[in-house]
Backbone as CSV, one residue per row, in Angstrom:
resi,resn,N_x,N_y,N_z,CA_x,CA_y,CA_z,C_x,C_y,C_z
1,MET,88.500,75.460,77.215,88.820,76.325,76.070,90.263,76.828,76.181
2,ASN,90.981,76.880,75.063,92.343,77.371,75.055,92.409,78.771,75.651
3,ILE,93.375,79.010,76.558,93.444,80.278,77.267,93.772,81.433,76.333
4,ILE,94.498,81.181,75.250,94.798,82.237,74.278,93.507,82.716,73.616
5,LEU,92.689,81.744,73.189,91.408,82.088,72.578,90.506,82.792,73.583
6,LEU,90.517,82.324,74.824,89.689,82.928,75.864,90.110,84.371,76.138
7,SER,91.408,84.636,76.123,91.885,86.000,76.333,91.438,86.912,75.198
8,LEU,91.441,86.371,73.991,90.984,87.141,72.830,89.506,87.481,72.963
9,ILE,88.702,86.493,73.370,87.262,86.711,73.541,86.999,87.730,74.639
10,ALA,87.725,87.603,75.759,87.530,88.525,76.884,87.818,89.964,76.469
11,GLY,88.883,90.149,75.696,89.244,91.496,75.260,88.272,92.051,74.244
12,VAL,87.971,91.286,73.227,87.121,91.765,72.131,85.678,91.966,72.588
13,VAL,85.127,90.988,73.316,83.729,91.088,73.757,83.553,92.212,74.764
14,GLY,84.467,92.292,75.738,84.355,93.344,76.738,84.410,94.727,76.128
15,MET,85.426,94.969,75.298,85.566,96.276,74.649,84.399,96.536,73.699
16,GLY,83.969,95.485,73.002,82.855,95.645,72.065,81.561,96.036,72.748
17,ILE,81.281,95.429,73.906,80.070,95.785,74.653,80.124,97.249,75.082
18,GLY,81.307,97.692,75.505,81.453,99.095,75.879,81.146,100.026,74.725
19,ALA,81.631,99.673,73.539,81.373,100.490,72.355,79.893,100.486,71.980
20,ILE,79.240,99.335,72.143,77.808,99.243,71.843,77.008,100.119,72.801
21,LEU,77.373,100.115,74.075,76.690,100.978,75.047,76.841,102.439,74.675
22,THR,78.018,102.813,74.200,78.242,104.187,73.763,77.365,104.520,72.561
23,ALA,77.270,103.580,71.619,76.438,103.801,70.436,74.965,103.953,70.809
24,LEU,74.522,103.202,71.820,73.114,103.251,72.231,72.768,104.512,73.023
25,PHE,73.686,104.921,73.900,73.384,106.024,74.810,74.043,107.337,74.422
26,GLY,74.819,107.333,73.329,75.418,108.576,72.881,76.760,108.848,73.524
27,THR,77.366,109.980,73.180,78.700,110.322,73.663,78.671,111.085,74.978
28,LYS,77.522,111.573,75.394,77.452,112.330,76.646,77.024,111.387,77.775
29,THR,77.930,110.528,78.131,77.615,109.500,79.122,78.606,109.535,80.282
30,ASP,79.004,110.731,80.676,80.018,110.851,81.722,79.626,110.133,83.005
31,ARG,78.372,110.333,83.446,77.932,109.733,84.703,77.953,108.211,84.626
32,MET,77.414,107.666,83.531,77.369,106.217,83.372,78.781,105.649,83.205
33,THR,79.622,106.343,82.429,80.985,105.876,82.235,81.751,105.891,83.547
34,SER,81.515,106.917,84.370,82.165,107.003,85.677,81.779,105.817,86.551
35,ILE,80.502,105.469,86.536,80.025,104.333,87.324,80.680,103.035,86.842
36,PHE,80.704,102.837,85.521,81.310,101.621,84.972,82.807,101.557,85.258
37,LEU,83.489,102.708,85.143,84.923,102.734,85.420,85.205,102.357,86.869
38,SER,84.435,102.932,87.787,84.610,102.641,89.216,84.357,101.165,89.496
39,PHE,83.279,100.651,88.932,82.950,99.235,89.103,84.083,98.361,88.563
40,ALA,84.596,98.721,87.387,85.684,97.959,86.788,86.930,97.998,87.655
41,GLY,87.209,99.167,88.236,88.349,99.270,89.131,88.207,98.359,90.340
42,GLY,87.000,98.289,90.886,86.748,97.404,92.021,86.920,95.945,91.653
43,VAL,86.393,95.565,90.483,86.547,94.183,90.016,88.024,93.842,89.857
44,MET,88.768,94.775,89.278,90.189,94.530,89.066,90.939,94.374,90.386
45,MET,90.599,95.180,91.383,91.263,95.068,92.681,90.941,93.735,93.350
46,SER,89.717,93.243,93.155,89.375,91.934,93.723,90.205,90.839,93.071
47,ILE,90.430,90.941,91.760,91.269,89.960,91.070,92.679,89.983,91.644
48,VAL,93.206,91.206,91.801,94.595,91.349,92.255,94.786,90.829,93.678
49,PHE,93.910,91.281,94.591,94.131,90.980,96.001,93.624,89.607,96.435
50,LEU,92.658,89.060,95.698,92.111,87.764,96.098,92.632,86.596,95.272
51,GLU,93.169,86.883,94.106,93.649,85.802,93.243,95.137,85.929,92.929
52,LEU,95.532,87.004,92.286,96.886,87.092,91.750,97.962,87.164,92.825
53,ILE,97.810,88.084,93.782,98.841,88.220,94.812,98.928,86.978,95.700
54,PRO,97.806,86.430,96.210,97.919,85.188,97.001,98.564,84.048,96.225
55,GLU,98.197,83.900,94.943,98.792,82.840,94.127,100.288,83.087,93.931
56,SER,100.665,84.355,93.738,102.072,84.687,93.553,102.894,84.333,94.791
57,VAL,102.350,84.679,95.956,103.053,84.362,97.210,103.181,82.856,97.388
58,GLU,102.106,82.126,97.060,102.121,80.668,97.228,103.107,79.997,96.280
59,LEU,103.188,80.493,95.035,104.036,79.863,94.033,105.497,80.302,94.126
60,SER,105.731,81.478,94.691,107.105,81.951,94.847,107.357,82.254,96.319
61,ASN,107.403,83.518,96.694,107.485,83.931,98.088,107.181,85.419,98.187
62,VAL,107.122,85.949,99.393,106.744,87.345,99.582,107.741,88.314,98.942
63,PRO,109.056,88.172,99.169,110.002,89.115,98.544,109.892,89.152,97.021
64,ILE,109.782,87.976,96.393,109.663,87.932,94.934,108.373,88.603,94.484
65,THR,107.289,88.386,95.223,106.015,89.007,94.881,106.106,90.525,94.965
66,VAL,106.732,91.030,96.023,106.880,92.481,96.193,107.711,93.075,95.046
67,ILE,108.805,92.401,94.715,109.657,92.872,93.618,108.886,92.854,92.291
68,GLY,108.097,91.797,92.080,107.304,91.698,90.857,106.267,92.800,90.755
69,ILE,105.598,93.087,91.860,104.601,94.172,91.868,105.274,95.494,91.535
70,ALA,106.427,95.759,92.155,107.164,96.999,91.888,107.572,97.079,90.418
71,ALA,107.977,95.937,89.851,108.372,95.911,88.446,107.179,96.211,87.536
72,GLY,106.005,95.665,87.879,104.804,95.931,87.086,104.406,97.391,87.123
73,VAL,104.482,97.995,88.308,104.173,99.427,88.453,105.154,100.262,87.636
74,ALA,106.445,99.949,87.772,107.479,100.709,87.064,107.315,100.597,85.548
75,MET,106.960,99.404,85.076,106.796,99.182,83.641,105.697,100.057,83.065
76,VAL,104.518,100.036,83.697,103.396,100.819,83.181,103.657,102.312,83.366
77,PHE,104.276,102.694,84.489,104.606,104.101,84.731,105.527,104.623,83.629
78,PHE,106.538,103.856,83.292,107.487,104.264,82.255,106.800,104.374,80.893
79,LEU,106.047,103.352,80.514,105.397,103.357,79.207,104.338,104.451,79.112
80,ASN,103.624,104.726,80.220,102.657,105.818,80.216,103.349,107.156,80.026
81,ASN,104.530,107.326,80.612,105.286,108.560,80.423,105.718,108.723,78.971
82,VAL,106.056,107.602,78.339,106.413,107.643,76.923,105.219,108.124,76.097
83,VAL,104.041,107.568,76.401,102.832,107.981,75.686,102.545,109.454,75.955
84,ASP,102.728,109.900,77.202,102.500,111.300,77.546,103.387,112.227,76.723
85,LYS,104.658,111.849,76.573,105.578,112.691,75.814,105.194,112.746,74.348
86,ILE,104.794,111.604,73.820,104.349,111.567,72.425,103.119,112.440,72.229
87,SER,102.254,112.456,73.248,100.969,113.148,73.149,101.018,114.579,73.666
88,SER,102.171,115.053,74.143,102.268,116.389,74.723,101.929,117.451,73.690
89,LYS,101.334,118.508,74.185,101.020,119.638,73.321,102.298,120.409,73.027
90,LYS,102.256,121.283,72.042,103.441,122.002,71.615,104.022,122.869,72.725
91,ASN,103.179,123.363,73.618,103.668,124.208,74.699,104.218,123.391,75.863
92,GLY,104.271,122.072,75.691,104.833,121.220,76.724,103.837,120.785,77.771
93,GLU,102.594,121.249,77.671,101.578,120.890,78.658,101.181,119.440,78.494
94,LYS,101.163,118.717,79.610,100.829,117.301,79.561,99.331,117.095,79.488
95,ILE,98.956,115.886,79.109,97.541,115.546,79.057,97.088,115.031,80.399
96,HIS,95.976,114.308,80.416,95.371,113.789,81.645,94.703,114.894,82.464
97,LYS,94.189,115.924,81.811,93.490,116.973,82.550,91.984,116.785,82.507
98,SER,91.504,115.941,81.654,90.077,115.670,81.570,89.877,114.245,81.096
99,PHE,88.622,113.750,81.242,88.362,112.379,80.822,88.519,112.224,79.320
100,ALA,88.214,113.283,78.570,88.381,113.210,77.119,89.825,112.939,76.748
101,GLU,90.745,113.322,77.640,92.161,113.111,77.398,92.679,111.863,78.110
102,PHE,91.774,111.126,78.757,92.145,109.963,79.571,93.037,109.010,78.794
103,PHE,92.621,108.680,77.583,93.388,107.759,76.768,94.092,108.489,75.632
104,HIS,94.515,109.719,75.909,95.358,110.465,74.988,94.649,110.697,73.653
105,SER,93.399,111.094,73.723,92.622,111.183,72.486,91.826,112.469,72.386
106,SER,92.205,113.533,73.091,91.403,114.748,73.090,91.339,115.382,71.709
107,ASP,92.413,115.265,70.933,92.424,115.883,69.610,91.377,115.277,68.691
108,VAL,90.950,114.043,68.975,89.923,113.415,68.140,88.636,114.207,68.217
109,ILE,88.322,114.703,69.415,87.106,115.473,69.603,87.260,116.875,69.025
110,ALA,88.441,117.465,69.195,88.640,118.850,68.796,88.826,118.999,67.291
111,LYS,89.577,118.093,66.656,89.908,118.243,65.242,89.758,116.893,64.552
112,ARG,88.805,116.821,63.657,88.553,115.555,62.990,89.727,115.150,62.100
113,LYS,90.494,116.142,61.580,91.622,115.828,60.722,92.746,115.123,61.478
114,SER,92.738,115.288,62.785,93.798,114.658,63.581,93.386,113.281,64.074
115,MET,92.302,112.754,63.525,91.770,111.464,63.968,92.821,110.355,63.877
116,LEU,93.557,110.283,62.782,94.503,109.190,62.590,95.597,109.220,63.646
117,ARG,96.240,110.402,63.824,97.328,110.492,64.807,96.818,110.206,66.215
118,SER,95.716,110.854,66.590,95.172,110.660,67.926,94.684,109.227,68.119
119,GLY,94.105,108.668,67.064,93.634,107.292,67.157,94.773,106.315,67.386
120,MET,95.903,106.538,66.725,97.047,105.664,66.917,97.573,105.748,68.348
121,ILE,97.617,106.971,68.880,98.065,107.153,70.267,97.103,106.458,71.217
122,MET,95.812,106.611,70.943,94.800,105.998,71.797,94.898,104.466,71.747
123,LEU,95.077,103.924,70.558,95.190,102.478,70.418,96.404,101.954,71.184
124,PHE,97.500,102.703,71.124,98.698,102.290,71.850,98.449,102.281,73.350
125,ALA,97.768,103.325,73.844,97.513,103.425,75.285,96.606,102.296,75.763
126,ILE,95.545,102.038,75.019,94.624,100.969,75.410,95.323,99.611,75.314
127,GLY,96.088,99.419,74.247,96.823,98.176,74.099,97.790,97.962,75.252
128,LEU,98.415,99.043,75.701,99.321,98.977,76.844,98.602,98.489,78.088
129,HIS,97.403,99.011,78.319,96.647,98.631,79.508,96.130,97.190,79.419
130,ASN,95.947,96.701,78.213,95.406,95.348,78.050,96.462,94.247,78.168
131,VAL,97.716,94.581,77.930,98.767,93.558,77.964,98.903,92.883,79.324
132,PRO,98.991,93.644,80.445,99.093,92.943,81.737,97.860,92.109,82.066
133,GLU,96.698,92.508,81.547,95.503,91.696,81.744,95.664,90.359,81.023
134,GLY,96.166,90.409,79.800,96.420,89.177,79.065,97.485,88.330,79.731
135,LEU,98.501,88.999,80.285,99.559,88.280,81.010,98.976,87.486,82.170
136,ALA,98.074,88.127,82.920,97.433,87.448,84.051,96.622,86.253,83.579
137,MET,95.872,86.426,82.487,95.057,85.328,81.968,95.926,84.176,81.468
138,GLY,96.978,84.519,80.718,97.830,83.475,80.162,98.538,82.667,81.231
139,ALA,99.136,83.366,82.199,99.849,82.674,83.273,98.887,81.848,84.123
140,ALA,97.705,82.427,84.397,96.718,81.717,85.209,96.206,80.477,84.494
141,GLY,95.904,80.620,83.208,95.402,79.482,82.447,96.416,78.378,82.322
142,GLN,97.690,78.744,82.213,98.756,77.748,82.125,98.905,76.993,83.446
143,HIS,98.640,77.700,84.538,98.779,77.104,85.867,97.530,76.332,86.289
144,ASP,96.344,76.934,86.027,95.075,76.345,86.469,93.972,76.845,85.541
145,ALA,93.383,75.944,84.784,92.379,76.332,83.788,91.200,77.064,84.419
146,ALA,90.747,76.615,85.588,89.602,77.253,86.256,89.945,78.674,86.671
147,LEU,91.161,78.875,87.188,91.599,80.214,87.579,91.692,81.118,86.365
148,GLY,92.203,80.582,85.261,92.292,81.366,84.033,90.920,81.800,83.542
149,PHE,89.934,80.906,83.633,88.569,81.245,83.205,87.976,82.341,84.095
150,THR,88.176,82.215,85.402,87.648,83.212,86.337,88.212,84.594,86.040
151,ILE,89.520,84.665,85.877,90.159,85.952,85.600,89.706,86.507,84.250
152,ALA,89.524,85.632,83.264,89.081,86.072,81.937,87.702,86.716,81.998
153,VAL,86.778,86.118,82.730,85.422,86.679,82.845,85.451,88.032,83.546
154,LEU,86.216,88.120,84.634,86.286,89.377,85.381,86.968,90.466,84.557
155,ILE,87.961,90.115,83.793,88.628,91.099,82.942,87.718,91.544,81.809
156,ALA,86.887,90.637,81.307,85.906,91.021,80.286,84.966,92.097,80.838
157,LEU,84.533,91.945,82.096,83.705,92.975,82.741,84.472,94.285,82.859
158,HIS,85.738,94.171,83.213,86.582,95.351,83.368,86.758,96.091,82.041
159,ASN,86.758,95.358,80.926,87.008,95.963,79.621,85.820,96.751,79.080
160,ILE,84.639,96.558,79.654,83.456,97.279,79.162,83.630,98.792,79.250
161,PRO,83.973,99.359,80.415,84.154,100.810,80.468,85.347,101.294,79.651
162,GLU,86.367,100.450,79.494,87.482,100.845,78.636,87.011,100.964,77.188
163,GLY,86.109,100.067,76.789,85.529,100.160,75.455,84.738,101.447,75.282
164,MET,84.029,101.851,76.315,83.300,103.109,76.275,84.267,104.286,76.138
165,ALA,85.385,104.207,76.864,86.369,105.295,76.831,86.976,105.465,75.442
166,VAL,87.097,104.373,74.707,87.622,104.448,73.347,86.557,104.938,72.380
167,ALA,85.349,104.396,72.494,84.296,104.694,71.530,83.780,106.126,71.621
168,VAL,83.776,106.708,72.836,83.255,108.066,73.003,83.991,109.068,72.119
169,PRO,85.325,109.188,72.196,85.998,110.164,71.336,85.925,109.819,69.854
170,LEU,85.912,108.535,69.528,85.802,108.158,68.123,84.471,108.622,67.535
171,THR,83.395,108.360,68.262,82.067,108.766,67.793,81.936,110.283,67.765
172,ALA,82.450,110.947,68.815,82.380,112.405,68.864,83.205,113.040,67.752
173,GLY,84.235,112.340,67.298,85.075,112.867,66.228,84.488,112.677,64.846
174,GLY,83.311,112.057,64.749,82.640,111.924,63.468,82.629,110.528,62.890
175,MET,83.249,109.587,63.556,83.252,108.214,63.041,81.875,107.584,63.208
176,SER,81.480,106.746,62.262,80.182,106.093,62.343,80.146,105.144,63.531
177,LYS,78.960,104.902,64.053,78.819,104.048,65.230,79.285,102.628,64.950
178,ILE,78.929,102.117,63.776,79.326,100.752,63.428,80.841,100.628,63.366
179,LYS,81.479,101.586,62.705,82.935,101.535,62.574,83.614,101.682,63.931
180,SER,83.086,102.562,64.788,83.692,102.754,66.113,83.559,101.482,66.954
181,ILE,82.439,100.768,66.791,82.253,99.510,67.525,83.274,98.472,67.069
182,VAL,83.451,98.355,65.756,84.384,97.363,65.209,85.818,97.669,65.645
183,ILE,86.233,98.932,65.504,87.605,99.308,65.863,87.848,99.115,67.350
184,THR,86.882,99.532,68.168,87.033,99.391,69.616,87.145,97.930,70.016
185,ALA,86.315,97.090,69.419,86.371,95.659,69.729,87.722,95.077,69.342
186,LEU,88.262,95.504,68.197,89.554,94.990,67.750,90.690,95.399,68.685
187,VAL,90.548,96.570,69.317,91.566,97.013,70.271,91.694,95.996,71.405
188,GLY,90.568,95.390,71.782,90.586,94.405,72.854,91.422,93.185,72.533
189,ALA,91.695,92.967,71.244,92.476,91.793,70.840,93.916,91.862,71.322
190,THR,94.368,93.048,71.778,95.755,93.166,72.242,96.007,92.344,73.504
191,THR,94.946,91.923,74.189,95.148,91.064,75.367,95.853,89.765,74.996
192,ILE,95.743,89.382,73.737,96.346,88.120,73.308,97.874,88.183,73.387
193,ILE,98.444,89.396,73.265,99.900,89.552,73.368,100.363,89.154,74.763
194,GLY,99.697,89.733,75.768,100.040,89.381,77.141,99.772,87.919,77.439
195,ALA,98.698,87.381,76.852,98.362,85.974,77.087,99.456,85.050,76.560
196,PHE,99.980,85.349,75.369,101.084,84.555,74.817,102.287,84.580,75.754
197,ILE,102.625,85.785,76.235,103.763,85.916,77.148,103.505,85.122,78.424
198,GLY,102.269,85.236,78.947,101.915,84.527,80.171,102.022,83.018,80.023
199,VAL,101.563,82.505,78.894,101.631,81.060,78.657,103.074,80.598,78.539
200,LEU,103.892,81.368,77.809,105.294,80.995,77.633,106.051,81.018,78.955
201,VAL,105.875,82.106,79.701,106.573,82.234,80.987,106.021,81.224,81.989
202,GLY,104.693,81.069,81.972,104.059,80.165,82.919,104.469,78.718,82.732
203,GLY,104.938,78.377,81.517,105.354,77.009,81.258,106.753,76.697,81.756
204,ILE,107.469,77.699,82.235,108.846,77.494,82.690,108.880,76.799,84.044
205,SER,108.212,77.400,85.037,108.190,76.847,86.392,107.099,77.543,87.195
206,GLU,106.804,77.001,88.377,105.806,77.638,89.238,106.283,79.003,89.713
207,THR,107.571,79.143,89.950,108.110,80.441,90.357,107.905,81.475,89.257
208,ALA,108.080,81.061,88.015,107.862,81.970,86.882,106.412,82.405,86.814
209,VAL,105.493,81.481,87.095,104.071,81.829,87.137,103.824,82.865,88.231
210,GLY,104.430,82.645,89.408,104.274,83.587,90.511,104.787,84.961,90.155
211,ILE,105.929,85.021,89.481,106.483,86.307,89.052,105.540,86.993,88.055
212,SER,104.986,86.220,87.126,104.043,86.769,86.145,102.831,87.368,86.841
213,PHE,102.291,86.643,87.828,101.154,87.152,88.579,101.502,88.464,89.281
214,ALA,102.700,88.528,89.873,103.106,89.722,90.616,103.257,90.926,89.688
215,ILE,103.886,90.720,88.527,104.057,91.813,87.568,102.705,92.301,87.063
216,ALA,101.820,91.359,86.733,100.472,91.734,86.282,99.730,92.486,87.375
217,SER,99.892,92.067,88.627,99.235,92.737,89.754,99.691,94.183,89.868
218,GLY,101.009,94.401,89.800,101.529,95.760,89.899,101.024,96.644,88.776
219,ALA,101.029,96.103,87.554,100.562,96.886,86.406,99.079,97.243,86.546
220,MET,98.274,96.267,86.954,96.837,96.504,87.111,96.560,97.510,88.224
221,LEU,97.254,97.375,89.348,97.039,98.298,90.461,97.392,99.716,90.061
222,TYR,98.459,99.886,89.296,98.824,101.230,88.850,97.732,101.830,87.971
223,VAL,97.251,101.032,87.023,96.210,101.523,86.116,94.947,101.908,86.893
224,VAL,94.554,101.056,87.864,93.334,101.325,88.636,93.498,102.549,89.534
225,LEU,94.575,102.583,90.307,94.735,103.620,91.329,95.240,104.946,90.775
226,ALA,95.997,104.897,89.691,96.567,106.128,89.155,95.755,106.716,88.006
227,GLU,94.907,105.885,87.362,94.181,106.401,86.210,92.670,106.193,86.293
228,ILE,92.236,104.945,86.470,90.802,104.668,86.383,90.009,105.376,87.480
229,LEU,90.345,105.140,88.740,89.570,105.733,89.830,89.686,107.259,89.889
230,PRO,90.878,107.847,89.733,90.943,109.313,89.730,90.083,109.950,88.646
231,HIS,90.079,109.350,87.462,89.283,109.924,86.383,87.787,109.684,86.586
232,ALA,87.438,108.570,87.193,86.032,108.326,87.517,85.528,109.380,88.498
233,ILE,86.336,109.695,89.501,85.966,110.716,90.485,85.872,112.081,89.827
234,MET,86.814,112.384,88.940,86.818,113.664,88.246,85.564,113.829,87.390
235,MET,85.103,112.746,86.785,83.939,112.818,85.914,82.651,113.022,86.698
236,SER,82.495,112.338,87.827,81.227,112.382,88.563,81.174,113.501,89.589
237,ARG,82.346,113.822,90.201,82.436,114.857,91.232,81.496,114.589,92.407
238,ASN,81.343,113.308,92.741,80.549,112.942,93.914,81.075,111.613,94.467
239,ARG,80.298,110.989,95.358,80.764,109.761,96.017,80.437,108.486,95.243
240,LEU,79.787,108.613,94.111,79.397,107.421,93.356,80.571,106.505,92.999
241,PRO,81.720,107.053,92.571,82.830,106.157,92.242,83.254,105.269,93.405
242,THR,83.279,105.833,94.610,83.652,105.031,95.778,82.657,103.907,96.006
243,VAL,81.382,104.235,95.913,80.326,103.238,96.133,80.423,102.111,95.115
244,PHE,80.560,102.463,93.840,80.569,101.435,92.804,81.894,100.687,92.738
245,ALA,82.980,101.303,93.206,84.228,100.562,93.329,84.072,99.456,94.368
246,LEU,83.404,99.787,95.474,83.140,98.779,96.502,82.203,97.693,95.977
247,VAL,81.213,98.098,95.188,80.311,97.119,94.581,81.103,96.182,93.669
248,GLY,82.037,96.752,92.898,82.863,95.938,92.017,83.712,94.944,92.784
249,ILE,84.256,95.379,93.930,85.048,94.478,94.767,84.192,93.327,95.274
250,VAL,82.974,93.630,95.746,82.077,92.598,96.265,81.664,91.630,95.163
251,VAL,81.326,92.166,93.989,80.939,91.304,92.868,82.097,90.383,92.484
252,GLY,83.308,90.952,92.441,84.477,90.130,92.142,84.672,89.039,93.172
253,MET,84.514,89.379,94.450,84.647,88.385,95.522,83.625,87.263,95.361
254,LEU,82.377,87.648,95.095,81.319,86.651,94.958,81.570,85.734,93.772
255,PHE,81.993,86.329,92.650,82.239,85.529,91.456,83.386,84.556,91.695
256,ILE,84.443,85.025,92.341,85.589,84.155,92.641,85.173,83.019,93.562
257,ALA,84.329,83.348,94.554,83.875,82.331,95.516,82.996,81.284,94.828
258,ILE,82.144,81.739,93.900,81.223,80.821,93.222,81.955,79.926,92.242
259,VAL,82.858,80.516,91.486,83.593,79.755,90.448,84.738,78.982,91.070
């Protein structure tokens, strides 16, 4: 299957399933969302450490891989700061104080009239997080179809809790369940942007593929370690996130070994 189409399916289906789970179990799903987020973080780390970084080192070298990872971290850090400034409250207080504000969407819950502005900010944030995932899929698929398929499936699993994170504030803000499912699923389509970039860059040379893998690795690690896992811990306030992150790592390892 074409890797561009596969990236689209991985994004839309993963996010859509998350939205459906929210519709079925309601908006008060902090414990379940925390478990899914932790699991997704573990799956993502298995992709990075068992697939992307080793492939990057093999296709380029260690210094280039390190520089690429740093570039990926810096890119997402910078863009997240831009979103933070756009989303800052009038008194200058930053967001990220609660899970409801995880994707810059707290106003959706508090004021239904602010749905459009908050929704646009939320869509931008989710789209930002999906681009490096698409980059990894595109570059991997261009290099090795089997590797691209493996990463696509694991990223689809990772997108489920992200879909829940989007659908919860939308539903709580008064949007119908059907509409929130459709919008959330469409947000997943942003992975195709990264996939296009990955395919284009990946077609240049093996070194370019290695650089793409390294940048995607850095971006993913930042999202997991700086946002997903901290917020999962904040939501559950117990050891469950650690346990399910480890479960996610093991599941990712097993899937990679089988495929």
